[in-house]
KOLLOPA-852475 format. One record per residue (C-alpha): residue in one letter; z, x, y. Coordinates in steps of 0.1 Angstrom, whole numbers, padded with zeros to 4 digits, always signed. Example, Ala and Ser with C-alpha at 12.3 -4.5 7.8 and 13.67 -1.06 7.14 Angstrom:
A+0078+0123-0045S+0071+0137-0011
END
This chain:
M-0746-0300-0345L-0737-0284-0378F-0729-0251-0363V-0705-0263-0336S-0673-0259-0357K-0683-0223-0367E-0688-0213-0330R-0655-0228-0321G-0638-0208-0349Q-0656-0177-0338G-0644-0182-0302L-0608-0187-0314V-0609-0155-0334E-0623-0136-0304Y-0595-0149-0282A-0569-0140-0309I-0583-0105-0310I-0582-0101-0272L-0546-0115-0271A-0535-0091-0298F-0551-0062-0279V-0534-0072-0247A-0501-0075-0264L-0505-0041-0279V-0513-0025-0245V-0483-0042-0229I-0459-0031-0257S-0472+0004-0254V-0468+0006-0216V-0433-0009-0218R-0423+0016-0245L-0438+0045-0225L-0425+0035-0190G-0393+0016-0200P-0368+0044-0198S-0380+0057-0164I-0380+0022-0150G-0345+0016-0163N-0334+0049-0148T-0348+0039-0114F-0330+0006-0114S-0298+0023-0125N-0301+0048-0096I-0307+0020-0071T-0277+0001-0085N-0254+0032-0084S-0264+0040-0048M-0253+0006-0036P-0217+0003-0023
END
């Protein structure tokens, strides 16, 4: 029973690290693909009457 709080804290840190990693991947993908996606939507919008 004495180690329950330490395990909870460890789990929280692990989730925080995973969340930071996922955020970093999402930011990288958006920065990499953002301009090409924007151009695609601009082309679609310009082709509409």
